[in-house]
TORKOL-4160 file (C-alpha; in steps of 0.2 Angstrom, whole numbers, padded with zeros to 4 digits, m for minus):
279
<pt num="1" X="0040" Y="m0302" Z="m0032"/>
<pt num="2" X="0048" Y="m0309" Z="m0018"/>
<pt num="3" X="0054" Y="m0297" Z="m0004"/>
<pt num="4" X="0067" Y="m0304" Z="0010"/>
<pt num="5" X="0059" Y="m0301" Z="0027"/>
<pt num="6" X="0076" Y="m0293" Z="0033"/>
<pt num="7" X="0073" Y="m0278" Z="0019"/>
<pt num="8" X="0055" Y="m0274" Z="0026"/>
<pt num="9" X="0062" Y="m0275" Z="0044"/>
<pt num="10" X="0076" Y="m0262" Z="0039"/>
<pt num="11" X="0064" Y="m0251" Z="0029"/>
<pt num="12" X="0055" Y="m0250" Z="0042"/>
<pt num="13" X="0067" Y="m0245" Z="0055"/>
<pt num="14" X="0071" Y="m0231" Z="0043"/>
<pt num="15" X="0056" Y="m0226" Z="0042"/>
<pt num="16" X="0054" Y="m0224" Z="0061"/>
<pt num="17" X="0071" Y="m0215" Z="0062"/>
<pt num="18" X="0062" Y="m0202" Z="0050"/>
<pt num="19" X="0048" Y="m0200" Z="0062"/>
<pt num="20" X="0060" Y="m0197" Z="0074"/>
<pt num="21" X="0068" Y="m0182" Z="0066"/>
<pt num="22" X="0082" Y="m0191" Z="0058"/>
<pt num="23" X="0087" Y="m0191" Z="0040"/>
<pt num="24" X="0092" Y="m0209" Z="0032"/>
<pt num="25" X="0096" Y="m0211" Z="0017"/>
<pt num="26" X="0085" Y="m0222" Z="0007"/>
<pt num="27" X="0091" Y="m0222" Z="m0009"/>
<pt num="28" X="0097" Y="m0236" Z="m0020"/>
<pt num="29" X="0101" Y="m0239" Z="m0037"/>
<pt num="30" X="0094" Y="m0257" Z="m0040"/>
<pt num="31" X="0081" Y="m0260" Z="m0051"/>
<pt num="32" X="0062" Y="m0267" Z="m0044"/>
<pt num="33" X="0047" Y="m0261" Z="m0034"/>
<pt num="34" X="0056" Y="m0261" Z="m0018"/>
<pt num="35" X="0069" Y="m0247" Z="m0024"/>
<pt num="36" X="0056" Y="m0237" Z="m0032"/>
<pt num="37" X="0048" Y="m0236" Z="m0013"/>
<pt num="38" X="0063" Y="m0232" Z="m0005"/>
<pt num="39" X="0066" Y="m0219" Z="m0017"/>
<pt num="40" X="0049" Y="m0211" Z="m0014"/>
<pt num="41" X="0050" Y="m0212" Z="0003"/>
<pt num="42" X="0067" Y="m0203" Z="0004"/>
<pt num="43" X="0059" Y="m0190" Z="m0007"/>
<pt num="44" X="0043" Y="m0188" Z="0004"/>
<pt num="45" X="0053" Y="m0187" Z="0021"/>
<pt num="46" X="0065" Y="m0174" Z="0011"/>
<pt num="47" X="0048" Y="m0163" Z="0007"/>
<pt num="48" X="0042" Y="m0165" Z="0024"/>
<pt num="49" X="0061" Y="m0162" Z="0033"/>
<pt num="50" X="0060" Y="m0145" Z="0023"/>
<pt num="51" X="0041" Y="m0140" Z="0025"/>
<pt num="52" X="0046" Y="m0143" Z="0045"/>
<pt num="53" X="0061" Y="m0132" Z="0042"/>
<pt num="54" X="0050" Y="m0118" Z="0035"/>
<pt num="55" X="0037" Y="m0119" Z="0048"/>
<pt num="56" X="0050" Y="m0118" Z="0059"/>
<pt num="57" X="0058" Y="m0102" Z="0052"/>
<pt num="58" X="0040" Y="m0095" Z="0052"/>
<pt num="59" X="0038" Y="m0098" Z="0069"/>
<pt num="60" X="0054" Y="m0089" Z="0073"/>
<pt num="61" X="0050" Y="m0075" Z="0063"/>
<pt num="62" X="0032" Y="m0074" Z="0072"/>
<pt num="63" X="0041" Y="m0073" Z="0087"/>
<pt num="64" X="0051" Y="m0058" Z="0083"/>
<pt num="65" X="0037" Y="m0050" Z="0075"/>
<pt num="66" X="0027" Y="m0051" Z="0091"/>
<pt num="67" X="0043" Y="m0046" Z="0101"/>
<pt num="68" X="0043" Y="m0028" Z="0089"/>
<pt num="69" X="0024" Y="m0026" Z="0090"/>
<pt num="70" X="0025" Y="m0028" Z="0110"/>
<pt num="71" X="0039" Y="m0016" Z="0110"/>
<pt num="72" X="0029" Y="m0002" Z="0100"/>
<pt num="73" X="0014" Y="m0004" Z="0108"/>
<pt num="74" X="0021" Y="m0003" Z="0127"/>
<pt num="75" X="0033" Y="0014" Z="0123"/>
<pt num="76" X="0016" Y="0024" Z="0120"/>
<pt num="77" X="0004" Y="0013" Z="0132"/>
<pt num="78" X="0016" Y="0020" Z="0146"/>
<pt num="79" X="0018" Y="0036" Z="0142"/>
<pt num="80" X="m0003" Y="0037" Z="0143"/>
<pt num="81" X="m0003" Y="0028" Z="0160"/>
<pt num="82" X="0011" Y="0042" Z="0165"/>
<pt num="83" X="0002" Y="0055" Z="0159"/>
<pt num="84" X="m0016" Y="0049" Z="0163"/>
<pt num="85" X="m0010" Y="0048" Z="0184"/>
<pt num="86" X="0000" Y="0066" Z="0181"/>
<pt num="87" X="m0016" Y="0074" Z="0175"/>
<pt num="88" X="m0026" Y="0073" Z="0192"/>
<pt num="89" X="m0014" Y="0085" Z="0200"/>
<pt num="90" X="m0008" Y="0097" Z="0185"/>
<pt num="91" X="m0011" Y="0112" Z="0183"/>
<pt num="92" X="m0024" Y="0118" Z="0169"/>
<pt num="93" X="m0007" Y="0124" Z="0156"/>
<pt num="94" X="0000" Y="0105" Z="0160"/>
<pt num="95" X="m0014" Y="0098" Z="0160"/>
<pt num="96" X="m0018" Y="0106" Z="0141"/>
<pt num="97" X="m0001" Y="0099" Z="0137"/>
<pt num="98" X="m0002" Y="0081" Z="0143"/>
<pt num="99" X="m0022" Y="0079" Z="0136"/>
<pt num="100" X="m0014" Y="0086" Z="0118"/>
<pt num="101" X="0002" Y="0073" Z="0120"/>
<pt num="102" X="m0011" Y="0057" Z="0126"/>
<pt num="103" X="m0018" Y="0064" Z="0108"/>
<pt num="104" X="m0004" Y="0061" Z="0100"/>
<pt num="105" X="0000" Y="0044" Z="0108"/>
<pt num="106" X="m0017" Y="0038" Z="0103"/>
<pt num="107" X="m0016" Y="0044" Z="0086"/>
<pt num="108" X="0001" Y="0036" Z="0084"/>
<pt num="109" X="m0004" Y="0018" Z="0094"/>
<pt num="110" X="m0021" Y="0018" Z="0083"/>
<pt num="111" X="m0011" Y="0019" Z="0066"/>
<pt num="112" X="m0001" Y="0006" Z="0072"/>
<pt num="113" X="m0014" Y="m0005" Z="0076"/>
<pt num="114" X="m0023" Y="m0002" Z="0059"/>
<pt num="115" X="m0006" Y="m0006" Z="0047"/>
<pt num="116" X="m0001" Y="m0021" Z="0055"/>
<pt num="117" X="m0020" Y="m0028" Z="0053"/>
<pt num="118" X="m0018" Y="m0021" Z="0033"/>
<pt num="119" X="0000" Y="m0030" Z="0034"/>
<pt num="120" X="m0009" Y="m0044" Z="0039"/>
<pt num="121" X="m0020" Y="m0046" Z="0025"/>
<pt num="122" X="m0008" Y="m0042" Z="0012"/>
<pt num="123" X="0001" Y="m0055" Z="0019"/>
<pt num="124" X="m0012" Y="m0069" Z="0021"/>
<pt num="125" X="m0016" Y="m0065" Z="0001"/>
<pt num="126" X="m0032" Y="m0061" Z="0007"/>
<pt num="127" X="m0033" Y="m0044" Z="m0003"/>
<pt num="128" X="m0040" Y="m0043" Z="m0022"/>
<pt num="129" X="m0033" Y="m0029" Z="m0030"/>
<pt num="130" X="m0044" Y="m0019" Z="m0043"/>
<pt num="131" X="m0036" Y="m0008" Z="m0053"/>
<pt num="132" X="m0044" Y="0007" Z="m0063"/>
<pt num="133" X="m0037" Y="0023" Z="m0070"/>
<pt num="134" X="m0036" Y="0037" Z="m0059"/>
<pt num="135" X="m0027" Y="0052" Z="m0061"/>
<pt num="136" X="m0012" Y="0056" Z="m0052"/>
<pt num="137" X="m0020" Y="0073" Z="m0045"/>
<pt num="138" X="m0036" Y="0063" Z="m0038"/>
<pt num="139" X="m0025" Y="0049" Z="m0030"/>
<pt num="140" X="m0016" Y="0062" Z="m0023"/>
<pt num="141" X="m0032" Y="0071" Z="m0013"/>
<pt num="142" X="m0037" Y="0054" Z="m0007"/>
<pt num="143" X="m0021" Y="0051" Z="0000"/>
<pt num="144" X="m0018" Y="0069" Z="0007"/>
<pt num="145" X="m0034" Y="0069" Z="0016"/>
<pt num="146" X="m0029" Y="0060" Z="0033"/>
<pt num="147" X="m0013" Y="0070" Z="0033"/>
<pt num="148" X="m0017" Y="0086" Z="0033"/>
<pt num="149" X="m0019" Y="0090" Z="0051"/>
<pt num="150" X="0000" Y="0082" Z="0051"/>
<pt num="151" X="0007" Y="0095" Z="0037"/>
<pt num="152" X="m0002" Y="0108" Z="0048"/>
<pt num="153" X="0004" Y="0107" Z="0061"/>
<pt num="154" X="0022" Y="0107" Z="0055"/>
<pt num="155" X="0018" Y="0122" Z="0041"/>
<pt num="156" X="0023" Y="0110" Z="0028"/>
<pt num="157" X="0017" Y="0115" Z="0009"/>
<pt num="158" X="0016" Y="0099" Z="m0004"/>
<pt num="159" X="0017" Y="0108" Z="m0020"/>
<pt num="160" X="0017" Y="0099" Z="m0036"/>
<pt num="161" X="0030" Y="0098" Z="m0050"/>
<pt num="162" X="0027" Y="0111" Z="m0065"/>
<pt num="163" X="0014" Y="0119" Z="m0052"/>
<pt num="164" X="m0007" Y="0113" Z="m0048"/>
<pt num="165" X="m0010" Y="0116" Z="m0066"/>
<pt num="166" X="0004" Y="0107" Z="m0072"/>
<pt num="167" X="0005" Y="0088" Z="m0082"/>
<pt num="168" X="0009" Y="0080" Z="m0067"/>
<pt num="169" X="m0005" Y="0082" Z="m0057"/>
<pt num="170" X="m0015" Y="0077" Z="m0073"/>
<pt num="171" X="m0007" Y="0061" Z="m0076"/>
<pt num="172" X="m0016" Y="0043" Z="m0079"/>
<pt num="173" X="m0012" Y="0031" Z="m0068"/>
<pt num="174" X="m0017" Y="0014" Z="m0068"/>
<pt num="175" X="m0019" Y="0004" Z="m0050"/>
<pt num="176" X="m0031" Y="0002" Z="m0036"/>
<pt num="177" X="m0038" Y="0017" Z="m0028"/>
<pt num="178" X="m0042" Y="0012" Z="m0011"/>
<pt num="179" X="m0025" Y="0003" Z="m0005"/>
<pt num="180" X="m0014" Y="0011" Z="m0018"/>
<pt num="181" X="m0021" Y="0030" Z="m0009"/>
<pt num="182" X="m0014" Y="0020" Z="0007"/>
<pt num="183" X="0003" Y="0017" Z="0000"/>
<pt num="184" X="0004" Y="0034" Z="m0007"/>
<pt num="185" X="m0001" Y="0042" Z="0012"/>
<pt num="186" X="0013" Y="0032" Z="0021"/>
<pt num="187" X="0025" Y="0038" Z="0007"/>
<pt num="188" X="0018" Y="0057" Z="0009"/>
<pt num="189" X="0018" Y="0053" Z="0030"/>
<pt num="190" X="0037" Y="0049" Z="0028"/>
<pt num="191" X="0043" Y="0062" Z="0018"/>
<pt num="192" X="0033" Y="0074" Z="0032"/>
<pt num="193" X="0044" Y="0065" Z="0046"/>
<pt num="194" X="0059" Y="0070" Z="0037"/>
<pt num="195" X="0057" Y="0088" Z="0034"/>
<pt num="196" X="0058" Y="0103" Z="0043"/>
<pt num="197" X="0044" Y="0113" Z="0052"/>
<pt num="198" X="0040" Y="0124" Z="0036"/>
<pt num="199" X="0048" Y="0113" Z="0023"/>
<pt num="200" X="0042" Y="0108" Z="0006"/>
<pt num="201" X="0038" Y="0091" Z="0000"/>
<pt num="202" X="0036" Y="0090" Z="m0020"/>
<pt num="203" X="0024" Y="0079" Z="m0029"/>
<pt num="204" X="0026" Y="0072" Z="m0046"/>
<pt num="205" X="0018" Y="0059" Z="m0060"/>
<pt num="206" X="0020" Y="0052" Z="m0077"/>
<pt num="207" X="0023" Y="0038" Z="m0089"/>
<pt num="208" X="0038" Y="0030" Z="m0097"/>
<pt num="209" X="0039" Y="0015" Z="m0110"/>
<pt num="210" X="0039" Y="0006" Z="m0095"/>
<pt num="211" X="0029" Y="0012" Z="m0081"/>
<pt num="212" X="0016" Y="0024" Z="m0074"/>
<pt num="213" X="0024" Y="0032" Z="m0058"/>
<pt num="214" X="0021" Y="0045" Z="m0046"/>
<pt num="215" X="0035" Y="0052" Z="m0034"/>
<pt num="216" X="0036" Y="0060" Z="m0017"/>
<pt num="217" X="0053" Y="0072" Z="m0014"/>
<pt num="218" X="0055" Y="0075" Z="0004"/>
<pt num="219" X="0062" Y="0093" Z="0010"/>
<pt num="220" X="0074" Y="0083" Z="0022"/>
<pt num="221" X="0094" Y="0079" Z="0019"/>
<pt num="222" X="0094" Y="0065" Z="0012"/>
<pt num="223" X="0094" Y="0045" Z="0016"/>
<pt num="224" X="0113" Y="0040" Z="0022"/>
<pt num="225" X="0118" Y="0027" Z="0014"/>
<pt num="226" X="0120" Y="0016" Z="0028"/>
<pt num="227" X="0100" Y="0017" Z="0029"/>
<pt num="228" X="0095" Y="0012" Z="0014"/>
<pt num="229" X="0094" Y="m0006" Z="0015"/>
<pt num="230" X="0084" Y="m0005" Z="0030"/>
<pt num="231" X="0072" Y="0007" Z="0024"/>
<pt num="232" X="0058" Y="m0008" Z="0020"/>
<pt num="233" X="0060" Y="m0017" Z="0035"/>
<pt num="234" X="0047" Y="m0018" Z="0050"/>
<pt num="235" X="0050" Y="m0008" Z="0062"/>
<pt num="236" X="0069" Y="m0003" Z="0059"/>
<pt num="237" X="0064" Y="0014" Z="0051"/>
<pt num="238" X="0073" Y="0028" Z="0059"/>
<pt num="239" X="0058" Y="0038" Z="0065"/>
<pt num="240" X="0039" Y="0032" Z="0067"/>
<pt num="241" X="0035" Y="0015" Z="0066"/>
<pt num="242" X="0045" Y="0007" Z="0054"/>
<pt num="243" X="0027" Y="m0001" Z="0046"/>
<pt num="244" X="0023" Y="0013" Z="0033"/>
<pt num="245" X="0035" Y="0009" Z="0019"/>
<pt num="246" X="0034" Y="m0008" Z="0021"/>
<pt num="247" X="0016" Y="m0007" Z="0021"/>
<pt num="248" X="0016" Y="0004" Z="0005"/>
<pt num="249" X="0030" Y="m0010" Z="m0003"/>
<pt num="250" X="0018" Y="m0023" Z="0000"/>
<pt num="251" X="0002" Y="m0014" Z="m0008"/>
<pt num="252" X="0015" Y="m0009" Z="m0024"/>
<pt num="253" X="0021" Y="m0026" Z="m0024"/>
<pt num="254" X="0005" Y="m0034" Z="m0023"/>
<pt num="255" X="0001" Y="m0024" Z="m0039"/>
<pt num="256" X="0013" Y="m0029" Z="m0050"/>
<pt num="257" X="0024" Y="m0013" Z="m0047"/>
<pt num="258" X="0038" Y="m0007" Z="m0035"/>
<pt num="259" X="0043" Y="0007" Z="m0026"/>
<pt num="260" X="0061" Y="0016" Z="m0031"/>
<pt num="261" X="0072" Y="0026" Z="m0020"/>
<pt num="262" X="0082" Y="0041" Z="m0025"/>
<pt num="263" X="0091" Y="0046" Z="m0007"/>
<pt num="264" X="0097" Y="0062" Z="m0009"/>
<pt num="265" X="0108" Y="0071" Z="0000"/>
<pt num="266" X="0119" Y="0087" Z="m0006"/>
<pt num="267" X="0106" Y="0099" Z="m0001"/>
<pt num="268" X="0093" Y="0087" Z="m0010"/>
<pt num="269" X="0078" Y="0076" Z="m0001"/>
<pt num="270" X="0075" Y="0060" Z="m0002"/>
<pt num="271" X="0063" Y="0053" Z="m0017"/>
<pt num="272" X="0051" Y="0037" Z="m0017"/>
<pt num="273" X="0045" Y="0033" Z="m0032"/>
<pt num="274" X="0029" Y="0022" Z="m0034"/>
<pt num="275" X="0028" Y="0014" Z="m0050"/>
<pt num="276" X="0016" Y="0005" Z="m0060"/>
<pt num="277" X="0024" Y="m0006" Z="m0073"/>
<pt num="278" X="0012" Y="m0010" Z="m0089"/>
<pt num="279" X="0009" Y="m0026" Z="m0094"/>
């Protein structure tokens, strides 16, 4: 099949326009190999443009995330620098107070960095979940351990629905022990932050025809409707760092599960239910 030189030159010019970022329409409804080639090049250009758009959006999202991380780290670091300077001339009583605040800032910063690293692993797809049978009580004990001091400081109690020896504590869950304990730790930490000093946090667990589940109900006043939509957005939390709930959700969805939220209110605290759907 002979192809006119003029057609080749026009196709070449259109390809250069594509390289320059333009979007010429190369398609035609004619028969022949040249028309097939034009249509294939048009499809390829569309794919490349879509990929370029995705990269720009990802770049913008990454820039926003880095800005948020910088802001989250800047606050405790600035506070620590100020307190470190004040320690030099502080009275023993003030020095003890500054040291306590420094420890709290260091703990908050360390937790934020660890949470962000774990989130990065989940989003990169490098985490391989290993589901296994574990009771709700066993999972709870693992999740509670890093938070025990926090609950003691705030004089908060964590109780089981139906009592310590009730059926809820012995309910069976099918999940990755390590990662799910991490998710539950974040849910419990969120419940502590939204409960008053001396408050009670209730844990429950069970199963239904669709899923196995474990839930945490805080001792607060519930979540206002306007805050529900932003619960699982990073750095959008009303308290804390705004990373714990998104991390917990990513862990559950990585195991084909989900987190359901009952905002509570009317004297009832919010309830977060971790669901593991039956396959």
